[in-house]
C-alpha positions as CSV (number, residue, x, y, z in Angstrom):
1,M,48.3,6.3,-5.6
2,F,46.5,4.4,-8.3
3,R,48.5,2.4,-10.9
4,M,47.0,1.6,-14.3
5,T,47.8,-1.7,-15.8
6,S,47.2,-2.4,-19.4
7,R,44.6,-5.1,-20.3
8,P,43.6,-6.3,-23.7
9,A,40.5,-4.3,-24.7
10,G,38.8,-7.4,-26.1
11,R,38.8,-9.1,-22.7
12,F,38.2,-6.2,-20.2
13,F,35.4,-4.2,-21.8
14,P,33.0,-7.0,-22.6
15,R,33.1,-8.1,-19.0
16,L,32.2,-4.6,-17.9
17,W,29.3,-4.5,-20.4
18,L,28.0,-7.9,-19.1
19,M,28.2,-6.8,-15.5
20,A,26.4,-3.5,-16.3
21,A,23.7,-5.4,-18.3
22,A,23.1,-7.8,-15.4
23,L,22.4,-5.0,-12.9
24,P,18.9,-4.1,-14.2
25,M,17.9,-7.7,-14.2
26,V,18.9,-8.1,-10.5
27,A,17.1,-4.9,-9.5
28,S,13.8,-6.1,-11.1
29,A,13.8,-9.7,-9.9
30,A,10.9,-9.1,-7.6
31,T,7.6,-10.0,-9.2
32,E,5.0,-7.3,-9.9
33,W,1.6,-8.1,-8.4
34,N,-1.8,-6.6,-9.1
35,I,-4.5,-6.4,-6.5
36,V,-7.7,-8.3,-7.1
37,Y,-9.9,-5.6,-5.6
38,D,-13.2,-7.5,-5.3
39,E,-11.4,-10.2,-3.2
40,S,-9.3,-7.8,-1.1
41,R,-9.7,-5.6,2.0
42,L,-7.7,-2.7,3.4
43,G,-9.5,-2.1,6.7
44,F,-9.3,-1.2,10.3
45,E,-10.7,-1.9,13.8
46,A,-11.3,0.8,16.3
47,T,-13.4,1.8,19.3
48,Q,-16.0,4.5,19.9
49,Q,-17.3,5.1,23.5
50,G,-16.0,1.6,24.4
51,G,-17.7,-0.2,21.5
52,R,-15.7,-1.8,18.8
53,F,-16.4,-1.2,15.1
54,E,-14.8,-2.1,11.8
55,G,-14.2,0.0,8.7
56,R,-12.5,-0.2,5.3
57,F,-11.2,2.0,2.5
58,E,-13.0,1.3,-0.7
59,D,-10.5,3.1,-2.9
60,F,-6.8,2.4,-2.7
61,S,-4.0,1.4,-5.1
62,A,-0.6,-0.1,-4.7
63,D,2.6,-0.7,-6.6
64,M,3.4,-4.2,-5.2
65,R,6.6,-6.1,-6.0
66,F,7.4,-9.2,-3.9
67,S,9.6,-12.2,-4.2
68,A,10.7,-14.3,-1.2
69,D,14.0,-14.9,-3.1
70,D,14.6,-11.1,-3.6
71,L,13.4,-9.2,-0.6
72,A,15.9,-6.4,-1.4
73,A,14.0,-5.6,-4.6
74,S,10.5,-6.1,-3.0
75,R,8.4,-3.1,-2.0
76,F,4.8,-2.0,-1.3
77,D,3.9,1.6,-2.2
78,V,0.3,2.2,-1.2
79,T,-2.0,5.2,-1.8
80,I,-5.3,5.4,0.1
81,E,-8.2,7.7,-0.7
82,T,-9.2,8.6,2.8
83,G,-12.6,9.9,1.7
84,S,-13.6,6.4,0.7
85,V,-13.8,5.2,4.3
86,E,-16.9,3.1,5.2
87,T,-17.7,1.8,8.7
88,G,-21.4,0.8,8.4
89,S,-22.6,3.9,10.2
90,S,-23.8,6.8,8.0
91,Q,-23.2,9.3,10.8
92,R,-19.7,8.1,11.4
93,D,-18.9,7.9,7.7
94,S,-20.1,11.5,7.1
95,N,-17.9,12.8,10.0
96,L,-14.7,11.0,9.2
97,P,-13.8,13.2,6.1
98,D,-14.2,16.4,8.3
99,T,-11.3,18.5,9.5
100,A,-11.2,16.9,13.0
101,W,-10.6,13.5,11.4
102,F,-9.1,12.8,7.9
103,N,-9.6,16.4,6.6
104,T,-10.0,15.1,3.1
105,D,-10.3,18.5,1.6
106,A,-6.7,19.3,2.6
107,F,-5.4,15.7,2.7
108,P,-7.3,13.5,0.3
109,E,-4.7,10.7,0.3
110,A,-2.7,8.7,2.8
111,Y,0.5,6.8,1.9
112,Y,2.5,3.8,3.0
113,V,5.9,3.5,1.4
114,T,8.2,0.7,2.3
115,R,11.9,1.1,2.9
116,E,12.7,-2.5,3.6
117,I,11.0,-6.0,3.6
118,R,12.6,-8.6,5.7
119,A,12.0,-12.2,6.7
120,T,10.9,-13.1,10.2
121,A,10.2,-16.4,12.1
122,D,6.5,-16.0,11.3
123,G,6.7,-14.7,7.8
124,Y,7.8,-11.2,6.8
125,E,7.6,-7.6,7.9
126,A,7.5,-4.4,5.9
127,V,9.3,-1.4,7.4
128,G,8.0,1.8,5.9
129,D,6.6,5.3,6.4
130,L,2.9,5.9,6.9
131,T,1.7,9.4,6.1
132,I,-1.7,10.6,7.1
133,R,-2.6,14.4,7.2
134,D,1.0,15.2,6.4
135,N,2.2,13.4,9.6
136,T,4.8,10.7,8.7
137,H,5.9,7.9,11.1
138,E,7.6,4.6,10.7
139,V,5.2,1.6,10.8
140,V,6.4,-2.0,10.8
141,L,3.8,-4.3,9.3
142,P,4.1,-8.0,10.0
143,F,2.5,-10.1,7.2
144,T,2.3,-13.5,5.7
145,W,2.6,-14.2,2.0
146,R,1.4,-17.4,0.2
147,T,1.9,-17.9,-3.5
148,E,-0.1,-20.5,-5.5
149,G,0.5,-20.5,-9.2
150,E,-0.3,-17.0,-10.6
151,R,-2.0,-15.9,-7.4
152,A,-0.9,-14.8,-4.0
153,E,-2.5,-14.0,-0.6
154,M,-1.1,-11.3,1.7
155,D,-2.4,-11.0,5.3
156,G,-1.1,-8.6,7.9
157,A,-2.1,-6.3,10.7
158,V,-0.5,-3.6,12.8
159,T,-1.8,-1.3,15.6
160,I,-1.1,2.4,15.3
161,D,-1.9,5.4,17.5
162,R,-4.3,7.6,15.4
163,V,-3.4,10.7,17.5
164,R,0.2,10.6,16.3
165,F,-1.1,11.1,12.8
166,G,-3.5,14.0,13.8
167,V,-6.6,11.9,13.2
168,G,-9.4,12.8,15.7
169,Q,-8.8,16.3,17.0
170,G,-10.5,18.5,19.6
171,E,-13.0,16.5,21.7
172,W,-12.1,13.4,19.7
173,R,-8.7,13.3,21.3
174,D,-10.3,12.0,24.5
175,P,-9.7,8.2,24.5
176,S,-12.9,7.6,26.3
177,V,-14.8,9.1,23.3
178,A,-12.7,7.3,20.6
179,G,-9.9,4.9,21.3
180,H,-6.4,6.0,20.3
181,E,-5.4,2.5,19.1
182,V,-6.5,1.5,15.6
183,R,-5.7,-1.9,14.2
184,V,-5.0,-1.7,10.5
185,V,-5.8,-4.9,8.7
186,V,-4.5,-5.9,5.2
187,D,-6.1,-8.8,3.5
188,L,-5.1,-8.9,-0.2
189,T,-5.6,-11.3,-3.1
190,L,-3.1,-10.6,-5.9
191,Q,-2.4,-11.7,-9.4
192,R,0.9,-11.8,-11.3
């Protein structure tokens, strides 16, 4: 059973108002960062018939908020235009948007949305959901973050299994034709 006690209105309500007013400030303590695109790369490393190749996505955007002092309010929400993939091979680049690979007509975008960012012995890691071709799986991205003045550098990499996301179907599921493991590389320059 709850018991109400009387408090002088002049002392109780201002405290509530001050606590409520402070909540939005706490929630928005993480700094908003903008990507410097001409100095940044969202890429990958993969293999085809045993040979290694690199690629990148030319078009991507992100809502990036990060502060080492407020990891609870930090997040990375990334949208990738899968049709903007470039690997340096015109034949491969023309095949990757097809239905067997990214199927960009049906799924023009991929997403990475963080649920948590935490400190590690080597830097940080983002725990989030990666969605490609409507397949969503948790991906933990280890990364480092260096801030200098109004700029920051973020570097990270994680290996994913492309088959779990439905990328590379039919004959392309054979790992001797195209390796299942793809190393995603994040190399970003950011500005406050």
